[in-house]
N, CA, C and O atoms as a GROMACS GRO file, in nm:
protein
  424
    1MET      N    1   8.268  -4.619  -5.510
    1MET     CA    2   8.206  -4.548  -5.321
    1MET      C    3   8.338  -4.482  -5.350
    1MET      O    4   8.436  -4.553  -5.374
    2GLN      N    5   8.345  -4.368  -5.350
    2GLN     CA    6   8.485  -4.308  -5.294
    2GLN      C    7   8.458  -4.203  -5.163
    2GLN      O    8   8.378  -4.111  -5.148
    3GLU      N    9   8.572  -4.269  -5.066
    3GLU     CA   10   8.550  -4.228  -4.950
    3GLU      C   11   8.593  -4.053  -4.990
    3GLU      O   12   8.602  -3.996  -5.099
    4ARG      N   13   8.616  -3.990  -4.817
    4ARG     CA   14   8.601  -3.848  -4.848
    4ARG      C   15   8.635  -3.785  -4.738
    4ARG      O   16   8.548  -3.744  -4.661
    5ILE      N   17   8.790  -3.767  -4.710
    5ILE     CA   18   8.834  -3.724  -4.579
    5ILE      C   19   8.787  -3.559  -4.627
    5ILE      O   20   8.773  -3.511  -4.740
    6VAL      N   21   8.766  -3.483  -4.450
    6VAL     CA   22   8.754  -3.351  -4.425
    6VAL      C   23   8.811  -3.337  -4.313
    6VAL      O   24   8.839  -3.418  -4.225
    7VAL      N   25   8.830  -3.192  -4.326
    7VAL     CA   26   8.904  -3.153  -4.156
    7VAL      C   27   8.809  -3.024  -4.129
    7VAL      O   28   8.817  -2.912  -4.179
    8ALA      N   29   8.710  -3.078  -4.027
    8ALA     CA   30   8.579  -3.001  -3.987
    8ALA      C   31   8.670  -2.896  -3.798
    8ALA      O   32   8.751  -2.931  -3.711
    9CYS      N   33   8.598  -2.783  -3.825
    9CYS     CA   34   8.721  -2.710  -3.751
    9CYS      C   35   8.545  -2.659  -3.633
    9CYS      O   36   8.438  -2.603  -3.658
   10TYR      N   37   8.603  -2.715  -3.522
   10TYR     CA   38   8.466  -2.648  -3.434
   10TYR      C   39   8.558  -2.559  -3.314
   10TYR      O   40   8.652  -2.589  -3.241
   11GLN      N   41   8.472  -2.424  -3.338
   11GLN     CA   42   8.520  -2.321  -3.226
   11GLN      C   43   8.418  -2.307  -3.176
   11GLN      O   44   8.307  -2.310  -3.228
   12PRO      N   45   8.455  -2.285  -3.040
   12PRO     CA   46   8.358  -2.298  -2.904
   12PRO      C   47   8.347  -2.189  -2.886
   12PRO      O   48   8.428  -2.099  -2.903
   13LYS      N   49   8.220  -2.185  -2.841
   13LYS     CA   50   8.120  -2.040  -2.799
   13LYS      C   51   8.171  -1.980  -2.656
   13LYS      O   52   8.238  -2.060  -2.591
   14PRO      N   53   8.153  -1.867  -2.602
   14PRO     CA   54   8.176  -1.808  -2.440
   14PRO      C   55   8.126  -1.928  -2.375
   14PRO      O   56   8.016  -1.983  -2.370
   15GLY      N   57   8.295  -1.961  -2.307
   15GLY     CA   58   8.209  -2.096  -2.249
   15GLY      C   59   8.159  -2.200  -2.225
   15GLY      O   60   8.097  -2.234  -2.124
   16LYS      N   61   8.188  -2.268  -2.338
   16LYS     CA   62   8.096  -2.336  -2.403
   16LYS      C   63   8.246  -2.473  -2.434
   16LYS      O   64   8.218  -2.571  -2.504
   17ALA      N   65   8.355  -2.462  -2.388
   17ALA     CA   66   8.502  -2.516  -2.454
   17ALA      C   67   8.437  -2.671  -2.401
   17ALA      O   68   8.407  -2.752  -2.489
   18GLU      N   69   8.416  -2.707  -2.258
   18GLU     CA   70   8.420  -2.776  -2.207
   18GLU      C   71   8.312  -2.932  -2.235
   18GLU      O   72   8.324  -3.053  -2.221
   19GLY      N   73   8.190  -2.818  -2.290
   19GLY     CA   74   8.082  -2.894  -2.384
   19GLY      C   75   8.102  -2.954  -2.506
   19GLY      O   76   8.049  -3.060  -2.538
   20LEU      N   77   8.167  -2.899  -2.569
   20LEU     CA   78   8.264  -2.915  -2.692
   20LEU      C   79   8.320  -2.991  -2.689
   20LEU      O   80   8.359  -3.041  -2.794
   21LYS      N   81   8.355  -3.040  -2.577
   21LYS     CA   82   8.510  -3.154  -2.585
   21LYS      C   83   8.421  -3.286  -2.540
   21LYS      O   84   8.446  -3.403  -2.571
   22GLU      N   85   8.302  -3.235  -2.452
   22GLU     CA   86   8.242  -3.371  -2.411
   22GLU      C   87   8.154  -3.448  -2.536
   22GLU      O   88   8.147  -3.570  -2.550
   23LEU      N   89   8.084  -3.336  -2.629
   23LEU     CA   90   8.033  -3.369  -2.760
   23LEU      C   91   8.141  -3.481  -2.852
   23LEU      O   92   8.128  -3.593  -2.900
   24MET      N   93   8.259  -3.371  -2.844
   24MET     CA   94   8.396  -3.447  -2.915
   24MET      C   95   8.384  -3.583  -2.944
   24MET      O   96   8.372  -3.658  -3.042
   25ARG      N   97   8.394  -3.589  -2.792
   25ARG     CA   98   8.441  -3.757  -2.768
   25ARG      C   99   8.318  -3.897  -2.792
   25ARG      O  100   8.317  -4.001  -2.726
   26GLU      N  101   8.227  -3.862  -2.898
   26GLU     CA  102   8.142  -3.892  -2.910
   26GLU      C  103   8.085  -3.863  -3.072
   26GLU      O  104   7.996  -3.942  -3.100
   27HIS      N  105   8.104  -3.808  -3.136
   27HIS     CA  106   8.111  -3.719  -3.245
   27HIS      C  107   8.149  -3.856  -3.347
   27HIS      O  108   8.048  -3.908  -3.396
   28LEU      N  109   8.272  -3.915  -3.382
   28LEU     CA  110   8.238  -3.978  -3.481
   28LEU      C  111   8.203  -4.148  -3.457
   28LEU      O  112   8.201  -4.230  -3.549
   29SER      N  113   8.169  -4.187  -3.279
   29SER     CA  114   8.072  -4.306  -3.274
   29SER      C  115   7.932  -4.265  -3.315
   29SER      O  116   7.871  -4.349  -3.381
   30THR      N  117   7.875  -4.159  -3.289
   30THR     CA  118   7.787  -4.171  -3.361
   30THR      C  119   7.738  -4.135  -3.513
   30THR      O  120   7.628  -4.099  -3.555
   31LEU      N  121   7.866  -4.160  -3.578
   31LEU     CA  122   7.846  -4.140  -3.756
   31LEU      C  123   7.891  -4.261  -3.780
   31LEU      O  124   7.848  -4.299  -3.889
   32LYS      N  125   7.972  -4.354  -3.719
   32LYS     CA  126   7.955  -4.500  -3.758
   32LYS      C  127   7.874  -4.590  -3.689
   32LYS      O  128   7.900  -4.709  -3.699
   33ASN      N  129   7.763  -4.547  -3.610
   33ASN     CA  130   7.663  -4.603  -3.588
   33ASN      C  131   7.559  -4.594  -3.626
   33ASN      O  132   7.470  -4.670  -3.590
   34GLN      N  133   7.533  -4.460  -3.743
   34GLN     CA  134   7.474  -4.443  -3.834
   34GLN      C  135   7.518  -4.488  -4.002
   34GLN      O  136   7.446  -4.475  -4.102
   35ASP      N  137   7.654  -4.541  -3.995
   35ASP     CA  138   7.708  -4.599  -4.086
   35ASP      C  139   7.715  -4.535  -4.178
   35ASP      O  140   7.635  -4.554  -4.269
   36LEU      N  141   7.796  -4.453  -4.185
   36LEU     CA  142   7.844  -4.298  -4.237
   36LEU      C  143   7.965  -4.292  -4.239
   36LEU      O  144   8.008  -4.270  -4.353
   37VAL      N  145   8.040  -4.301  -4.164
   37VAL     CA  146   8.244  -4.319  -4.195
   37VAL      C  147   8.276  -4.436  -4.224
   37VAL      O  148   8.197  -4.528  -4.243
   38THR      N  149   8.402  -4.440  -4.230
   38THR     CA  150   8.464  -4.578  -4.251
   38THR      C  151   8.511  -4.596  -4.048
   38THR      O  152   8.476  -4.536  -3.947
   39ASP      N  153   8.569  -4.669  -4.068
   39ASP     CA  154   8.680  -4.778  -3.964
   39ASP      C  155   8.751  -4.682  -3.942
   39ASP      O  156   8.698  -4.639  -3.840
   40SER      N  157   8.823  -4.623  -3.960
   40SER     CA  158   8.969  -4.526  -3.981
   40SER      C  159   8.940  -4.445  -3.822
   40SER      O  160   8.840  -4.377  -3.798
   41ALA      N  161   9.008  -4.460  -3.764
   41ALA     CA  162   8.989  -4.329  -3.653
   41ALA      C  163   9.025  -4.212  -3.666
   41ALA      O  164   9.112  -4.175  -3.745
   42SER      N  165   8.953  -4.128  -3.579
   42SER     CA  166   8.984  -3.965  -3.640
   42SER      C  167   9.090  -3.929  -3.596
   42SER      O  168   9.152  -4.011  -3.528
   43ILE      N  169   9.150  -3.792  -3.619
   43ILE     CA  170   9.259  -3.757  -3.549
   43ILE      C  171   9.207  -3.640  -3.506
   43ILE      O  172   9.186  -3.563  -3.600
   44MET      N  173   9.172  -3.589  -3.379
   44MET     CA  174   9.165  -3.468  -3.311
   44MET      C  175   9.255  -3.383  -3.243
   44MET      O  176   9.354  -3.428  -3.186
   45MET      N  177   9.233  -3.285  -3.243
   45MET     CA  178   9.344  -3.182  -3.233
   45MET      C  179   9.311  -3.043  -3.166
   45MET      O  180   9.195  -3.001  -3.176
   46GLU      N  181   9.372  -2.995  -3.121
   46GLU     CA  182   9.273  -2.857  -3.020
   46GLU      C  183   9.377  -2.733  -3.124
   46GLU      O  184   9.457  -2.787  -3.201
   47SER      N  185   9.375  -2.628  -3.124
   47SER     CA  186   9.460  -2.499  -3.191
   47SER      C  187   9.435  -2.412  -3.031
   47SER      O  188   9.363  -2.426  -2.931
   48LYS      N  189   9.537  -2.325  -3.078
   48LYS     CA  190   9.589  -2.196  -2.930
   48LYS      C  191   9.376  -2.148  -2.886
   48LYS      O  192   9.304  -2.179  -2.791
   49ASP      N  193   9.357  -2.089  -2.978
   49ASP     CA  194   9.246  -2.052  -2.938
   49ASP      C  195   9.122  -2.122  -2.875
   49ASP      O  196   9.019  -2.061  -2.845
   50GLY      N  197   9.141  -2.248  -2.859
   50GLY     CA  198   9.034  -2.376  -2.856
   50GLY      C  199   8.974  -2.472  -2.956
   50GLY      O  200   8.952  -2.593  -2.952
   51THR      N  201   8.956  -2.374  -3.050
   51THR     CA  202   8.896  -2.442  -3.174
   51THR      C  203   8.949  -2.585  -3.169
   51THR      O  204   9.066  -2.610  -3.138
   52ILE      N  205   8.843  -2.691  -3.205
   52ILE     CA  206   8.869  -2.819  -3.189
   52ILE      C  207   8.886  -2.903  -3.348
   52ILE      O  208   8.782  -2.955  -3.388
   53ILE      N  209   9.002  -2.918  -3.433
   53ILE     CA  210   8.996  -2.994  -3.553
   53ILE      C  211   8.982  -3.116  -3.535
   53ILE      O  212   9.008  -3.171  -3.428
   54GLU      N  213   8.947  -3.162  -3.616
   54GLU     CA  214   8.910  -3.319  -3.691
   54GLU      C  215   8.940  -3.385  -3.776
   54GLU      O  216   8.830  -3.380  -3.831
   55VAL      N  217   9.007  -3.458  -3.851
   55VAL     CA  218   9.029  -3.528  -3.951
   55VAL      C  219   8.938  -3.617  -3.980
   55VAL      O  220   8.882  -3.630  -3.871
   56PHE      N  221   8.878  -3.697  -4.062
   56PHE     CA  222   8.769  -3.788  -4.041
   56PHE      C  223   8.716  -3.854  -4.195
   56PHE      O  224   8.667  -3.785  -4.285
   57GLU      N  225   8.734  -3.963  -4.199
   57GLU     CA  226   8.650  -4.014  -4.351
   57GLU      C  227   8.519  -4.099  -4.343
   57GLU      O  228   8.492  -4.212  -4.304
   58TRP      N  229   8.441  -3.983  -4.404
   58TRP     CA  230   8.332  -4.014  -4.432
   58TRP      C  231   8.314  -4.149  -4.579
   58TRP      O  232   8.391  -4.147  -4.675
   59LYS      N  233   8.208  -4.246  -4.563
   59LYS     CA  234   8.247  -4.377  -4.658
   59LYS      C  235   8.217  -4.308  -4.791
   59LYS      O  236   8.261  -4.379  -4.881
   60SER      N  237   8.166  -4.208  -4.835
   60SER     CA  238   8.131  -4.156  -4.981
   60SER      C  239   8.060  -3.971  -4.997
   60SER      O  240   8.032  -3.892  -4.907
   61GLN      N  241   8.054  -3.964  -5.073
   61GLN     CA  242   7.989  -3.804  -5.088
   61GLN      C  243   7.810  -3.852  -5.048
   61GLN      O  244   7.729  -3.792  -4.978
   62ALA      N  245   7.797  -3.962  -5.114
   62ALA     CA  246   7.640  -4.006  -5.059
   62ALA      C  247   7.636  -3.999  -4.912
   62ALA      O  248   7.539  -3.939  -4.868
   63ALA      N  249   7.719  -4.046  -4.827
   63ALA     CA  250   7.700  -4.045  -4.697
   63ALA      C  251   7.686  -3.912  -4.609
   63ALA      O  252   7.620  -3.867  -4.516
   64ILE      N  253   7.764  -3.887  -4.675
   64ILE     CA  254   7.744  -3.681  -4.646
   64ILE      C  255   7.619  -3.612  -4.650
   64ILE      O  256   7.570  -3.528  -4.576
   65ASP      N  257   7.585  -3.660  -4.739
   65ASP     CA  258   7.461  -3.635  -4.809
   65ASP      C  259   7.322  -3.707  -4.745
   65ASP      O  260   7.208  -3.660  -4.749
   66GLN      N  261   7.362  -3.822  -4.689
   66GLN     CA  262   7.227  -3.890  -4.586
   66GLN      C  263   7.281  -3.836  -4.454
   66GLN      O  264   7.227  -3.914  -4.375
   67ALA      N  265   7.318  -3.794  -4.416
   67ALA     CA  266   7.383  -3.718  -4.275
   67ALA      C  267   7.279  -3.622  -4.248
   67ALA      O  268   7.214  -3.599  -4.146
   68HIS      N  269   7.278  -3.561  -4.384
   68HIS     CA  270   7.201  -3.433  -4.381
   68HIS      C  271   7.038  -3.432  -4.350
   68HIS      O  272   6.966  -3.336  -4.321
   69THR      N  273   7.001  -3.591  -4.368
   69THR     CA  274   6.870  -3.628  -4.331
   69THR      C  275   6.895  -3.688  -4.231
   69THR      O  276   6.785  -3.718  -4.183
   70ASN      N  277   7.008  -3.740  -4.142
   70ASN     CA  278   6.981  -3.873  -4.075
   70ASN      C  279   6.960  -3.805  -3.900
   70ASN      O  280   7.053  -3.774  -3.826
   71PRO      N  281   6.827  -3.797  -3.870
   71PRO     CA  282   6.766  -3.784  -3.726
   71PRO      C  283   6.854  -3.814  -3.600
   71PRO      O  284   6.845  -3.732  -3.508
   72ALA      N  285   6.945  -3.929  -3.581
   72ALA     CA  286   7.055  -3.898  -3.506
   72ALA      C  287   7.181  -3.792  -3.538
   72ALA      O  288   7.227  -3.723  -3.447
   73VAL      N  289   7.234  -3.784  -3.680
   73VAL     CA  290   7.296  -3.680  -3.697
   73VAL      C  291   7.221  -3.533  -3.706
   73VAL      O  292   7.305  -3.443  -3.713
   74LEU      N  293   7.147  -3.507  -3.706
   74LEU     CA  294   7.105  -3.414  -3.690
   74LEU      C  295   7.084  -3.352  -3.522
   74LEU      O  296   7.083  -3.241  -3.471
   75GLN      N  297   7.072  -3.486  -3.476
   75GLN     CA  298   7.027  -3.473  -3.327
   75GLN      C  299   7.179  -3.366  -3.278
   75GLN      O  300   7.185  -3.247  -3.245
   76MET      N  301   7.264  -3.451  -3.290
   76MET     CA  302   7.360  -3.429  -3.230
   76MET      C  303   7.399  -3.295  -3.303
   76MET      O  304   7.386  -3.192  -3.236
   77TRP      N  305   7.457  -3.279  -3.468
   77TRP     CA  306   7.437  -3.139  -3.495
   77TRP      C  307   7.371  -3.059  -3.422
   77TRP      O  308   7.441  -2.962  -3.394
   78GLY      N  309   7.255  -3.053  -3.370
   78GLY     CA  310   7.152  -2.988  -3.282
   78GLY      C  311   7.226  -2.924  -3.168
   78GLY      O  312   7.240  -2.803  -3.150
   79LYS      N  313   7.279  -3.037  -3.082
   79LYS     CA  314   7.365  -3.026  -2.944
   79LYS      C  315   7.538  -2.918  -2.997
   79LYS      O  316   7.582  -2.830  -2.922
   80HIS      N  317   7.586  -2.942  -3.091
   80HIS     CA  318   7.670  -2.905  -3.149
   80HIS      C  319   7.645  -2.724  -3.161
   80HIS      O  320   7.714  -2.634  -3.114
   81ALA      N  321   7.556  -2.720  -3.219
   81ALA     CA  322   7.504  -2.576  -3.274
   81ALA      C  323   7.509  -2.519  -3.121
   81ALA      O  324   7.565  -2.409  -3.128
   82VAL      N  325   7.481  -2.542  -3.016
   82VAL     CA  326   7.450  -2.493  -2.887
   82VAL      C  327   7.611  -2.454  -2.869
   82VAL      O  328   7.632  -2.333  -2.877
   83VAL      N  329   7.720  -2.534  -2.847
   83VAL     CA  330   7.888  -2.504  -2.770
   83VAL      C  331   7.949  -2.442  -2.870
   83VAL      O  332   8.039  -2.362  -2.845
   84CYS      N  333   7.907  -2.471  -3.012
   84CYS     CA  334   8.028  -2.375  -3.122
   84CYS      C  335   7.966  -2.349  -3.253
   84CYS      O  336   7.845  -2.347  -3.276
   85ASP      N  337   8.076  -2.327  -3.346
   85ASP     CA  338   8.021  -2.242  -3.443
   85ASP      C  339   8.176  -2.342  -3.532
   85ASP      O  340   8.288  -2.364  -3.486
   86TYR      N  341   8.114  -2.381  -3.671
   86TYR     CA  342   8.165  -2.399  -3.759
   86TYR      C  343   8.227  -2.333  -3.829
   86TYR      O  344   8.157  -2.259  -3.898
   87ILE      N  345   8.362  -2.322  -3.849
   87ILE     CA  346   8.462  -2.216  -3.919
   87ILE      C  347   8.556  -2.296  -4.014
   87ILE      O  348   8.628  -2.393  -3.991
   88PRO      N  349   8.540  -2.239  -4.107
   88PRO     CA  350   8.658  -2.268  -4.246
   88PRO      C  351   8.834  -2.300  -4.139
   88PRO      O  352   8.879  -2.227  -4.051
   89VAL      N  353   8.899  -2.444  -4.196
   89VAL     CA  354   9.009  -2.419  -4.168
   89VAL      C  355   9.107  -2.310  -4.135
   89VAL      O  356   9.176  -2.272  -4.040
   90ALA      N  357   9.071  -2.267  -4.297
   90ALA     CA  358   9.200  -2.114  -4.244
   90ALA      C  359   9.175  -2.018  -4.164
   90ALA      O  360   9.256  -1.934  -4.127
   91GLN      N  361   9.037  -2.027  -4.125
   91GLN     CA  362   9.072  -1.947  -4.014
   91GLN      C  363   9.139  -1.970  -3.914
   91GLN      O  364   9.122  -1.876  -3.837
   92ILE      N  365   9.188  -2.024  -3.883
   92ILE     CA  366   9.256  -2.109  -3.769
   92ILE      C  367   9.405  -2.042  -3.796
   92ILE      O  368   9.462  -2.063  -3.902
   93PRO      N  369   9.475  -1.943  -3.673
   93PRO     CA  370   9.603  -1.881  -3.743
   93PRO      C  371   9.716  -1.992  -3.735
   93PRO      O  372   9.829  -1.946  -3.748
   94GLU      N  373   9.709  -2.106  -3.720
   94GLU     CA  374   9.824  -2.228  -3.705
   94GLU      C  375   9.813  -2.266  -3.875
   94GLU      O  376   9.910  -2.299  -3.943
   95ALA      N  377   9.696  -2.256  -3.917
   95ALA     CA  378   9.703  -2.250  -4.059
   95ALA      C  379   9.779  -2.196  -4.174
   95ALA      O  380   9.811  -2.250  -4.280
   96ALA      N  381   9.802  -2.059  -4.122
   96ALA     CA  382   9.858  -2.021  -4.169
   96ALA      C  383  10.038  -2.014  -4.201
   96ALA      O  384  10.115  -1.952  -4.274
   97GLN      N  385  10.044  -2.134  -4.082
   97GLN     CA  386  10.195  -2.147  -4.090
   97GLN      C  387  10.261  -2.239  -4.201
   97GLN      O  388  10.173  -2.240  -4.287
   98LEU      N  389  10.338  -2.295  -4.236
   98LEU     CA  390  10.380  -2.386  -4.338
   98LEU      C  391  10.356  -2.531  -4.294
   98LEU      O  392  10.296  -2.620  -4.356
   99PHE      N  393  10.425  -2.536  -4.152
   99PHE     CA  394  10.404  -2.634  -4.072
   99PHE      C  395  10.295  -2.644  -3.982
   99PHE      O  396  10.339  -2.628  -3.868
  100SER      N  397  10.168  -2.665  -3.981
  100SER     CA  398  10.081  -2.588  -3.895
  100SER      C  399  10.106  -2.686  -3.738
  100SER      O  400  10.142  -2.799  -3.770
  101GLY      N  401  10.100  -2.676  -3.636
  101GLY     CA  402  10.070  -2.762  -3.536
  101GLY      C  403  10.001  -2.748  -3.456
  101GLY      O  404   9.962  -2.632  -3.475
  102PHE      N  405   9.953  -2.784  -3.375
  102PHE     CA  406   9.826  -2.863  -3.262
  102PHE      C  407   9.837  -2.875  -3.157
  102PHE      O  408   9.960  -2.880  -3.157
  103ILE      N  409   9.798  -2.889  -3.011
  103ILE     CA  410   9.779  -2.981  -2.927
  103ILE      C  411   9.708  -3.041  -2.947
  103ILE      O  412   9.594  -3.012  -2.984
  104PRO      N  413   9.792  -3.223  -2.912
  104PRO     CA  414   9.625  -3.274  -2.956
  104PRO      C  415   9.494  -3.336  -2.858
  104PRO      O  416   9.495  -3.330  -2.735
  105PHE      N  417   9.445  -3.363  -2.894
  105PHE     CA  418   9.311  -3.352  -2.821
  105PHE      C  419   9.304  -3.461  -2.742
  105PHE      O  420   9.352  -3.556  -2.803
  106VAL      N  421   9.266  -3.492  -2.633
  106VAL     CA  422   9.250  -3.605  -2.514
  106VAL      C  423   9.146  -3.629  -2.429
  106VAL      O  424   9.155  -3.720  -2.346
   0.00000   0.00000   0.00000
């Protein structure tokens, strides 16, 4: 079983930044409760444009695949769809810098 570290970027929809922040505070615990991620803490940060960037570790590719059929995860992702769009890390302006700097997410 090979762990998979991912960088996920959540761009808030207009007027939905606070709702996204609330959901992000539960994101990793929801995945942990479904036994899909490792015990490693995630790293969350915010870009200048308000996009939330999260680095976290899935237990395996199989766990990622299982997430796509897991009712609790699908419910969580449905809530995310209301408040944000998922974007590639390359679309974050700071990603073009040699040493990308972000604001810690609290």
